[in-house]
N, C-alpha and C positions, 0 to 999 in steps of 0.2 A: 805015482805023485801027481798032485794036481798042476795044471799048468801054470806058468806064471803069468801074473797080470802084466798087460803093457806099459812100459815106462815111456816117459816125455823127455824129448831132448830140449836144449836150451833154444836160446833165440839165435837166429841166421842173420848174418850181416850181409847187405847188398850194398855197394858202392855206387854211386851215382856222380858222374863227373860234371860240374859246373865249369863255366868259363873262367871264373876267377878261383876255383879251387874245389876240392872234393866235399861232398855232402853226404854224410853218413847217415842212413836210415834203417831203423831196427823194425823188424815186424816179427812177431811170433810164428812159428812154423812148428807144428806138432808131426810127429812120427812115431809110429808104433815100434816096438823093439823087434817084433817078429817081421817086420816090413823089409823090403829090399834095402840095405843101406845105400846112403848117398856115396855116388863116387867122388873121388878127390879131385877137386878142380872143376866141379860140375857147373854148369851154366848160371843154375838158379843159386848157387852158393856153397859156403864150405861151413862146416861146424866150427864154433868158437873156438879159438885156440889152436888151429890146425897151422895157421901161419901161411896157407896157402891162398894167394888171391884168386878171386873168381874170374873165369874167362868172360869176355863182354859178348853177349849174344846179339842177334840183330834186333831183337826187342829192346834190350836195354840201350844200345846206341841210339835207336829211334826216340826213345824217351829222352834221353840227354839231349839230342838235338832239339826236341820240342822245348824244352826247358831253357835251352840256350837262346831259341828265338823268343820265348816269351820275356826273358830278361832284356833281350836287346830292344822289343818292342815299348818295354816299360822304361829303358833309358831315353829312347826318343822322346816318348810322352813327356818324361819329366823335364827334357831340354826345351820342348815346345811350351810347357807350362811356365818355364823360367823366363824365356823369351816373351812370352805374353804379358807376364807379370811387369817386366821391364819397360814394355811398350805403355802399358796402362800408368806406371809411376812416371815415365817421361811425358806423357801427353799432357797438354796444358789443361787446367782445371776449368771447367764450364761454370758459369754464374747462373744461379737460379732466379726465377723471374721475382721472387719475394725479395732476394738480395740486391737485385737491381732496382727495385722499388725503393728500399732503404737507402741506398745510394742517392738515387734522384732526390728523394725526399730531405736528406740531410744537406745535399748540396743547395737545393732551393732554400732550406731553412736558415742556411748560413748566408746565403745571399739576400734572400727577403725581396726578390725582384717581382716575382710572380705569385700573388697570394692566391689567385684563382686554381693554378695547377697545384700549388702545396696543399690546398684544401682537398683537392681530388686525390692526390697520393694518400693523404692522410685517412680519407674515407676508404680507400683500398687496404690499407693496413689494418683499419678497425674491422673491416668485414672479414680479413683474414684471421683475425685474433680474437673474433667475437665469442668463440667456444670457450675460451679461458674465463671469460666473465659469467658464463652461463654455468659452467662446471663449478666454479667457486659459490656461486650464489646458491644452486641447489643443495651444495654440500653445507653450507651455512643454514640454510632454510630448516633443515633437519634438527638443529639444535635450538630453534626458536618457537616461540608459542605459534599458535594457529593463526593469531590476528595479524601477523607479519605476512605481508604478500611478496610473492617471489618476484613479481615485477617491479616493485619498489627496490628490491636488492639489485637487479638486474640494471635498473637506472643508475643508481650509486656506483656499481661496478665499472659502468661505461664511461663515467668522469674519471674513474681511476686508470682506465686503459688510455683514454686520451692524453692524461698527464704523463703516464709511462712511456706513450709513444713522443711525446715532446722532448722529455728529458733522456731517452735512451740513446746510448753512444756505441754503435757496432764496432767501433775500433778497439774497444776494451777486451774482445774476445768473449763476452758473457752472452749466454743464450737469452734471447727477448722472453721466452716462456717463464724463464726462472726469475727475471728481474720485474715481470708484469704481474706474476701472481701476487707479490707482496703489497704491491700497489693497489691491486684490486680489492685485496682483502681489507687493506686500511682504509679504502674509501668506503666499503661497506660498513666497517666498523663506526667510522665516523658519522655515517647516516644514522646508525642505529642509535649513537649516544645523543646526537641532536633530536631525535625523535623521543628519547626518555627524558621526562620531566623531573625525574629523580636525578640529583647531581651524583657523580661519580664518587666523591668523597663519602657521602651518605650510604651508597651501596657497599662500598669497602667497610666501613664501621660496622654497618649491619651484619655483613658476613663474617666478620671478626667476632662478633657478639654470638652468632649462630654457631660459631665453631667452638667457642667457649661453652655454650649450653651442651652440645653433643658431646663434648669430652667430659664434663661433669656427670652428665648422665650415664655416660659409660663407666666412669668410675665409681658413682655413688649406687647405681642401679635405681634410680628414681629421678623424677624430673627436678632439677634443682631450682632454688628460689632465687629471687632477685638479689639478694643479700650475697649469697654465694657467688653468683655472677659477678657482682660488682667488686667482690674482694679479689677473685680470680683476675679480671680484666686489668686492675689496677688504676682505674679511671676514679675520678672524684664522683660524688652523688650528683651534682648538677650535671656534669658532662654525660654521666649514664643515663640520667633520665632524659636528657635531650636525645641521646642516640635511639633509645628505645622509642621516644615519640616519633622522631624522624622515619623510624622503621617501619611504621605502622601508617602509611598514607592512605588516602581515600583510594580504593582500587577502580580502575576504569577497564570495562570490558565492551567488546564491540558486541552489538544487537544482531548482527548477521552471523555471529558464531554459531557453529552446529551445537545443539544441544544434546541429542542423542540420535543414533541411527534407527530407520524404520525399514520396514519392508518394500514400502512403497517407494517410488522413484524421487519423492520430495522429502528434503530431510528437515527436521523439526528444528527451528533456531531459537536463538533466546528470545527474539521479538515476539515468538509466537507462544512462549509460557509465561512471559513476565505478566504480573498482574498490573492492571492500569486502575487505580483508584478514583481518577477523575471521570470514568465513564460510568454512566447510570446504568444500574441493575434493571434489567426490564421487567422482572417480576415485581422487584419493589416499586417501581413507578406504576405498575398496574393496581397494586394493593393500596398505594396512596390515593390514587384516583377513585377507587370504589370506595375508600373510607370517607373521602371528602364528599362524594355523592350521596353517602348514608347520612352524614351529620347535617348537610344542607337541606336534606328533603324536608319538606313541609314549612320552609321558610319563605317569607315574601320576599320580594327585590329589595326593599329599603333594609330589610334585616340582613340579607346576605351581604349587601353594600357595606353596612356597618361592620360585619365581620371581616370583610376583605380590607377595607380601609384601615381599620384598628390594628389588625394582626399581620397583615402582609405589607401595607404601605405605611405603617406605624405613625399614622396621624391622631392628632388628640381629639378630644370628645368636642372641643369647640371647633375645629377644623372640620369634623365630620358634619357637624350641626350647620355650619356655613355652606358647606356642599350640599346637603340635601335639604336645605331650608328649614331646619328644626333646630329648637333651642337645645343648649348643653344638656339640661336637666331631662329633656326627652330622649336624647341619645344615650344618656346614662341609663334611664330607665329601660329603653327598648334591649340594651346590651345585657343588663342583669336578667330580664326576661328570657333572652336568647340562650344564654348558659345554663339557666334552670331547665329549658326543656331540653336542651343537648345532654345534660347529666342524667336526665329521667330517661331518655330514649337510649342512652348507652348502657345504663344498668339493665334494661330489658334484654339488650343484645350482647350481653358481656359473655355469656356462654358460647354464642356463635363466634366470637372474636377469639 
């Protein structure tokens, strides 16, 4: 017969004694069937269900002693922590420098006796909370056009900070950062509204009309007509025409605004690409000068004066005759002769021109 495969026993139970009670710990212990059987009451343990408690060896007693010592140490540390916490709670609260500044500022503000010291304390508070202004200005700057300068927003927010410091009451138990943020944003918004030359009512009506247009375009699948927008808005024809007219004001842009980015260190601005119609074209100026020299070539001094005075100075034949000491009929005769020669000269050079 083939030998039987070794079988496995169950878990063995080892008892560890704490100061407050027993702690049962189970650990698997494997034993072969053909191995020497465990003795009853062995120091290592007993089989489950034997009912015989294990004898405590020197190693087990040492482990129990170590565990008892660790527990006592933990109890001492807990007592020290509780005592330290009670000392911290019972200790008097220390006033921070900024709280002391607030107290002194509000005291002087209520008395009004020392305006110089009051202004100094206010400047200290402004320097301490200036980061709130910069944070809100930078945040709003991202939503605005590029023409708006962040320094203008900081200046407007600074006035809001000064107003918040003046009206803040620390006795209410509200953090100044929370109270100040709304004042700073409000001051910046007020400055932006004052810079905008279009009234708020016009902008709100324009936004309403644009929302109606987008809604109709989504429903109809095409660009709506003015009549459809008029019917949807519920306005009269006169009011609708006024809103449409006000919503298309003359736009203003900054000439220093960046036009497009280049590979060089200098960006191209609006003023660099805009056309100036008042500036003379150099090529056109040179062409006119050459044509004038060609036309007046072969004319005498008196004939050139007649052309200049008649066409450029807009003088009459009589006034030209008085200037050149000639009769009016002679000036007219010379003028006709000059035109005939110019026409003949230009006909020969028509192909060149």
